[in-house]
N, C-alpha and C positions, 0 to 999 in steps of 0.2 A: 807329373807326366804319366800318361797311361799308354801302355804298349802291348802288342801281341808278341809272341815268341817267333821272331823271324830271323833267318840267317842271311837272306839275300833280299835286295830291293832293286828293282829295275825302274829307272827314271826315264820316261819318254818326254822329250821337250819339243813343243811346237815352236818353230822359229818365228812364224809370222804372228802379228797382232790381230786380235779380232775386235776392232773398234772402228769406226767409220771409216768407216766410210771408205776412204782411199788411203789412209795413212799419209796423206798430205795434210798437215794440220793447220787450222786457222790461227791467225795471230791472236794472242791474248796478252794479258798483263804480265805473263811469265816469260822468262827467256825462252827462245825458240827450242832449245835443246831440252827444256824441262817440262813443257806443256804437252798434254796429250789431247787428241780429239775425243769429245764426249757426246754420246747420243743422249739428247735431253729426255726427261721423263715422258713427255708427250710424243717423243719421236719414235721411229721404227727402224730396226736394223734392215739393211739391204737384204733382198731375198736370197742372193747368192751366198752372202755371209751367214745368214740364218740357216740355210741348208747345210753349210759347212759346220756350224755349231751343232746341229742335230746329228750330223755324221759322227763327230767326235764324242758326242754324248753317249752314243751306243758303242763306239769302238774303244774308247779309253777304258783302262782297268785300274789305273793308279793316278790319283790327282794330288798335287801338292797345293794346298790353299795357303798362301803366304801373306800375312798382314791384312787379311780381309775378314770382316764380320759376317759376310754372306747374308745380308739382311733383306732378302726378298726379291732379288733381280732375276730376270729370265735366265741369265748365264749360270745361276746357282744349280740349274738342272744337271750341269756337267759333273760337279763334285758329288751331288746327291746320287746320281746314277752310279758313280764309282763306289760310293759307300754301300750300295745295294749288292755289289759284286764281291764284297769282302767275304773271305773264307777263313775259318780257323785252322785250316790244314797247315802243317808246318812248312810245306813247300810253296804255299801261296804268297803272292806279292800284291794281290789286288786290294783295293780299298781307298780310303781317303785319309790324307795326312794334313792336319791343320797346325799351323805355327803362327801364333799371334798372342797378344795380351788380353784381348777381349773374349767373352763367351760368344758362342755362335749357336744357331739352331741345330747344328749338326755335330756338336761335341760328343753326344752319346753314341753316335753311329760311326765315328771316326775310328780307324784301326790304329792310329797313332795321334795323340793330342799333346802338343808341347806349348805351354804358356811361357813364351819368351819372345825377345826381339829377333826378327829375322836376321839382323846384322850379327847377332850372337850365334845363332844356330847354323847358318849356312857356311861360315868358315870352318866350323867343326865338321860339317858334312863333307866339305871339300877335302879336309884332312883325312877323314875316314875312307873316302873314295880314292885317295892318293893323287888328287889333282890340284892340291893347294898351290903348287908351283905355277899353275896356269891361271890362277885367279888374280885379276888385276885390281889395283887399289881404286877407290872411288874417284880419285882425281885423275885417273889415267885418261889419256887422249887417244882415241882409236885411230889407227892409220887407215887410209883409204885404199882399198884393194878391189878394183873392178876386175872382171874376168879377163884372163890372158887373151890378148888379141882383140879386145872389145874397144880399146881406145882408138878413136879415129885420128887424132892429132896429138902428138906428144909435146906440144908447145905449152908454155906456162898457162895455168888455169886462170879464171877470172878472179880468184881469191888471192892471186899473187904467189901461189905455191906451185910446185911442179905437178904436172898432170894435164888435164884437158877438160873441155866442156861438151865434147861430142863423143857418143858411145853407140856401138852397134848392140841392139837388143833383139833376141830371137822372137819377135812378135810382129803381128800384122800392122803395117803403118797406117791403116785406116780405122780398123775396129779395135786394135790393141789385143786381139786374141793371140794365143800361142801360134807360132809359125816357124817350123823348122827348116823352111826352104831358103832362108837367107836373112829374114828379119828386116828391121828398119833402123833408122838412126835417131837417137834422142839428141836433139840439138839444144843444149842448155847455155849457149853463149848469151851474153847480155843483149837484150832487144829481140831475141828469138821468140817465136810464137808457138803455142801449144794448145791443144784442145782436150778437155777432160772427157774420159770415156765412161764415167760412172759416178755414183753418189748424188747428192742433192743438187749439185751444179753441173750435172752431166751436159755436155755440149757447149759449155762456156769456153771462151777463148781467153788465154792469159799470156802475158808477156814477161819474159825472164828479166829481172832487175839485176841479178848477180848473186854472188855468194856472200853470206854473212860470216862473222868471225869464226864460227864453229865449223865452217865448210859446207853448210847446207845452202841450197838455192832458194832465193826469194822470188816468188812469182806474183805479179800484180794482175788483178781482175777488175775491170771497170765497166763492164756492160752486161752483167748477168741478170737474168730474170729471177725474181724472188720465188723461191720454191714453195712458199705458202700462199702467196697472193698473185694469182694470174694477172698479167698486165703491168705489175709493178716491177721496178728495177731495184737491185741491191745497190747500196752505196759501195764505192770502190773498196776493195779489201785485198789483203795479201795472204797467200798460203806459202808454207815452207815445205820444200821437198828434202827430206833427210838424205844425207849422202849414202846411207846404208841402202836406200832404195835403188840407187844406181848399181851398187854391188849385187843386189838380189836380181834386178832386172837383167843385167848382163849375163847372169847365170841361168836365165830362163824361168825365174820364179816370179809369178804375178801376185795379185792381191791375196790369193789363196792358191793352194796346189791345183794346177791346171787352169787357173783363172787368168784374166787379162791384166795388163798394166794400167795404171790409173790415168795415163794420158798418152797422146801421140803428138809428135812435132808436126807443125803445119807451116805453110808459107805465109808470108805477110799478106799476100794478095787474098788468100782464103780468109784470114782473120778480118781483114778490112772489109771484104765483101759481106761477111756475116754481120759486122757492125752496121754497115750501110743498110742492109735489109731489115735489121731490127729497128733502125731509126725510121725507115719508111713505114714499117708496120705500126709503129707508135703514132706517127702522124696520121696514118689512115684510120686508126681507131679512136682518134680524138673526138670525132662527132658521136661515136657510139657511147662514149663515156658519159654523155649527157643523159642517157636513158638509164632507168633503174636497173635493168638487167645487166648492165656493164659495170655497176658499182661494186667495189670490193665488199666482201662480207665482213662487216664490223660488229656482228652480233656478240662476239666473244668479249669485246670491249664494253658493250652495253651491260653484260653480265658482271664484269668487274666493277663497274660503277654502281650497279644495284646492290652488290654485296658490301659496299662501303669503302672501296679502295679510293684513295685520294686522287683527285683529278690530275694532279701533277704526275703522280706515279703511272696513271693510265696513259698519259701523254708520252711519258718516257718509254713505256712498253711499246706503244705504237711506232715511235721513232726507231726503236731497236729492231722492230719487225719489218721496217722498210716501207711503212705506209707513207704515201706522198704527203707533203706538208699541207697542201690545200685540203686534203681529206681530213687530216688531223685537226686543222682549224675549224672546219665545218662541224666535225663531230663534237669538239669541245664546246663550241658555241651552242649547238643543239642541246647538249647535256646540261649546260648551265641554264638555258632557258627552261628546260623541263624541271630542273631542281627549283628554280625560282617560282614557277607556277604551282609546284607541289607545296 
């Protein structure tokens, strides 16, 4: 362990997460409470979240890097900037603290470097700060505490526990932007409809299925445009709204400080009207799809074939990306014909 001589340390904690998108996470093979949304390598962070990242890159003066090797991602700029602010003055608390078992590119510029497990160090830190009695065990189940006066109906919630599925949130009911003049209602009762306000599926309508065992809400989307392929539709999928989101939204906290909420509640009539208009647009564009200009850009799959990726793997990638089955069949047939001719 390498350390500077410091008598005090101020730890600033950002309550919100800085990952996709809207902190409503897509279903994966992990339990809903354990999986996190991930921006893929070829993806981009939303402009508002990126601006927030840059804001904290300059504002922060102490960063705790816990259990990460910081191996070249854009977010590494935050701890790197903190390391630049390190001062050897006795009264300074600025710099970068790294706690993990692996070496990182920033070990030599860290003001404190501890090679240990986070689960070992943090209980010791809590004890040193005198807050160890407030640290909950790993298997602790958090209680649900929306803001006082925000619950619309105190009847039994959809998960069978006390509470409700309707909450007043101080945001605009159309845009999701902060609104201190009265706000709107989040209706999370089973079969209620909502519209996403941001992220890759912005504008999509979803229907609440109900709560899962952990108390989070499951929302089903079945008519979303594919974010990467104009004209193509996503297969039906579910997103989960963590119950902590309701706690935060009822207290006026959006995706980031001063930001909007990830969705607004809408009527069934609005959702159904949107679905009908999408179907009409799809039917109206059927003739256009016969022309080369309306075809999906499949060039990236051509490149995968050329570099030697197995055709079956390419086909699976196309299915995962939501390419229509008829396009996949045509592409595979053409690729096989080209390979035979060669």
